[in-house]
N, C-alpha and C positions, 0 to 999 in steps of 0.2 A: 638607168631609168627609175631605180628604187629611190633615188633622191628626189624625184619629182613628186610633189604632193598635191599640186593644184592643177585642174584640168586645163586652165588657160596656158600652163607652162608647156605642156606636151608638144605644141608646135615648135617652140622655141628650142626644145631639147633635141628634137629630130633634125632641125636645121643645123644646130651646133655638132651634133653627131656626125652627120654627113659631110659637113664642111671640114672637120678633123680628118677623116679618112681620105677625102678628096686631096687634102694638102699632102698625104703620103703617097698618093698615086692611086687612082681606082683600080688600074689593071693589076697591081700587086696585092691588094687587098684580099681577094678571095682565096689566092693561093696561101697567103700567110694565115688567114683564118682557118684554111683547111688543116695546115700544119698543126694547128693548136687544138683542133676538135677532133682529128682522126683518132678512132678507136684502135687500141693495140690489136694486133693480128691474133687470130684463134691459134691455139696450140697445134692443130694438125696443119696449120699454114703458117709456118714461122717466117717472119719478114726477114729478108736480107738486110744488111746495113745500107742505109742510104735509101730504102724504099719508102719510108714514111714521108707523105706529102708528096710524093711523085705522081704525075698523071697516070691513071690506070691504062692498061693496054686497050687499044681499039677492039670492040667486039665482046668484051667482058660483059656478061649479063648482070653480075652482081656489083660492078663498080659504080660508085657514085659520082656524079659530076660536081662541079663546083657549086657553091651556094648562090645560085642565080637569082633568088628573090632579093637578096641584099643588093646587087647590082640593080635589079629592076626598081627598087625602092629609091635607090639614089637617083637614078636616071628619071623616074616619075616625079621626085621631089624638083628636080631641076627644070623639068618640062612645066610644072605648076608655077614655078616662079617666073618663068618666061612668059607664061600665060596671063599671070597677075599683072604683069607691066605692060601688056598689049592694050591699046584702045579699043573700046568696044566697037567703034565705026570701022575699024580695020579688021575685024575677026571674020573668019568663015562661018558658016553655019555649025560645022562640027566643033570649033572653038568656041562659039557662042553657048552651045549645049554643055560642053565641058565647063564653062565658066559659071553657067546657072547651077550645076551640081556643086561647086566649090562654094557658092553662095551660102548653102544650107550646112556647111562645115565651119562656118565662122564662129569664133568664141564670143558670145555676146555678154556685154556688161551694161545691163540697164542703167541710166543716170537715176541717182537717188536725190532726195531732198530731205532735209532734217525737219522733223515736226517739233511742236512744243510740248509733246509728252515726253516723259522720262522713262527710262528702263534703268534696271539694276545693273552695276558693272560700269566699265569704262574709267575715265579719269577727268571728266569734265567738271563734276560738281560734287562737293562733299555732301553725303546723306547722313546727316545728324541724327535722325531718328534710329537708323540702322546701327551707326556707330555707337550711340550711348546703350542701345540694347545689347550690343556685342560686348560692351565694357563690363556687364554684370558679371561675365564669366571670370573677369579679372579683378574683383573687388573694386569696380569702378573706374579702374585705369583705362584710358583710351589707348589700348595697344593695337587694335585692328580697326583701321579706318575703312569706312565704306563709301563708295562713290555711285554717282549715277550719270547717264549720259542721254542725250535726246535720241529718240527713235528716229528711224528713217523709213521713208516710203518711195516707192518708184515714182519718178516724174511722169506726167502726161506727155505724150509725143504726138504732134500733129505734123502730118506730111501734106504738102500741097504741090502737086506734080503737074508740070507742063507736058501735055500731049499733042502739042501743035505739030505742023509739018516740020518745023525746024528742029525739033526734038525727037523725030521719029527714029533716028539711029540710036538713040539711047533710052527712049520711053520704056520699051518692053523689058530690057534688062533691069532698069531702076524699079519697075514694078515687081519683077521677081525679087528684088532686094527687100521692098516693103513687104511683100508676102512672107518671105523668110523671117523678117524682123517681127512681124505681128504674131507669127507662130511662136517664135521663140519667148517673146513677152507673155504670151498668153501660157506657155509651159512655165515660166518662172512665177506665174502668179499675177502679172502685172498686166491686167486686161484694160489698158487705157492707151491705146494706140488708135489714132483716128488717121484716115486717108482720104484725100481728095484728089481729083484730077480736074484739069481745066484746059481748054483751048479758047474758044469764044464765051464759054459759060462754065460754072462750076457744078461738079457731080461728085456726090459722097460715094465711096467704094468701100467703106470699112467693112460691111457685111460680107461683101464679095471675097475679101482678102482673108476671111477668117476660116474659109473652106481648107482642109488640109490638102486636097488636090490642087496643085497650083495650075493645071490645065483647065479644070473646072472653074477655078477663081478667075483666071485671065479671060476665059471664054465669056463669063458673065460680064466682065468689065467692058470687054469689046462690044457687047450687044448692048450694054446699057449707056455707053459713051457715044453720043451722036456727033461730037464735034472732034472726033479722033483725026490727026493729021491734017487739020484745017487751019484757021486763023489763030491769031493770038491776042486776047485782051486781058492782060494781067490785071490792070487797075480794077476793071468791072468784076473780075472773078473775085479779087480780094474784098471789093465792096460787099459781093454777095456772102462771103465767107464771115466778114465782121458783123453784116447785118442779121443774119440768119444762125449762124453756126458758134460764133465766137463765146457766147455766154453759155452755150451747152457743152462745148467740149474743152474749152480752156480753163482746166482747174488751177489750183495755186502752184506756182512754179513749173508752169508748163513751158515745153521747148516746142517751137514752131520751125519747121523746115520748109522753104520754098526752093523746088527744084526747077530751074528754069535757065535757058541761055540768055535771057533778057530781050529778046526780039519781040517787040510789042508794037501792035497796030492801034492801041488806045491812046488816051490822052496822058501825057506824062504827069500833069499836075493832079490828075486823080490818082494815079499810081502813088505818088509821094505822099498824098493826104492818107490813103488807105495803108501804106506802109507804116507811117507814123504812128496811126491809130493801133495797128497790129502789134508794134513793137511795145507799146504801152500796156498791152493786154497780156503779154507773156513774159516769162523769165528771161528768155533767149531766143533771138531771131536769127536763125541761120540761113544764108542763101547758098544753095548748091548749084555749080554752074559746070557742065561738062566741058565748055570751051576754055576753063581756066587752066587746063593742063596743056593747052597749045602753046609751044614756044613763042614768045613776043606778044601774046594775047594782052590787050588792054580792055577792061570794062567800059567801053565808050558809046555803046548804044544808049539811045535816048532813054530807054526803060531803065537801064541799070544806072545811069546818070541820076535819075531821079530817085532810085531806091536806095543807092549806095549810103547815104547819111543816116539811114535808120538799120543798117545791117550790122548785127553784132559779129558775126563771123562770116567769111567769104571762102567757101571751101571747094575744091575740085571733086567731080564724080565722072571720071572718064574712063576708069579701069578698075579691076578687082583690088588693086593695091590701095587706091584712093577710097574705096568703100570700106576696106578693112580699116584704114586710118580713121575714117568717119565713125565707125564702131568704137574705137578706143577714145576718140574726142568725146562722143556722147558720154561715155563712162566716166569721164574725168571733168565734166562741167561742174564747177562750184560756184562760180561768181561770173557776172558779166564783165566781158573784156572784148572791145571791139577790135577788128583788125583782120588782117589776112593770116590763115593758118595752113 
């Protein structure tokens, strides 16, 4: 573990660590570790040959059991991996609660954009002024070249989530995800996350999700959203966003995420028009669909057929693993590239 220097590598190290010991046989590992870590016996209690590493006699008050926490951690890690692969709509209440806790342990990597302003360091552009100034130390010889690189800023993130009846099995978990994402962005100093929900009309919930208490945040959302688990009008909702909110919240290089299964009761022509308008207003337009993880699924609903030409990335969000992959994808976005990911 002393070789791990970055926070985002801790989870990878633990996974590799336990996979290594599991290949040797989990049942042998505790006894082998005990053999290596057992202290030598005290002088007044000399150990007989062959006693080191043997199980203590039953009833001994001073005997130490095997290192159970190591087994427990391995089993816990395995259980978490199973939970990450399970669909949200197939989880029990206890599993959903455990999944919500895991959301807040994600390693977040906010997407960045390069600005026009420059900073010292890097290797993008030669800094002639600093280079010539440094040459004065060497009688005018350019021995030490100085460089500059462009500064980066966090990209604005806008999430527009469907909370209609067809999304009921996923909506609450996805709101937990948006709450965790907003808190982490705020902690990292990137206070540029905007969240909206819609059924038949658009509702802004950015201020609600800024509350640290997730229960208080989602309670306010539930009270403020009047069309929860109702019908779906995606085109009308995007029209309201483009008309009222786009100029306010879409900064330079913004990323927009529409979260919906694509079931729409509105006019597909309106949806296509508003999707095209929205795509032109942002750096990247991502559509997140919980049904995309279903074997054999094809985006054939009239809403998705109308929207697909204007989607840059079409991604699944149906379990913890897909949300974790989404976080990694957001951190690696550099250019527009349409297609399935």
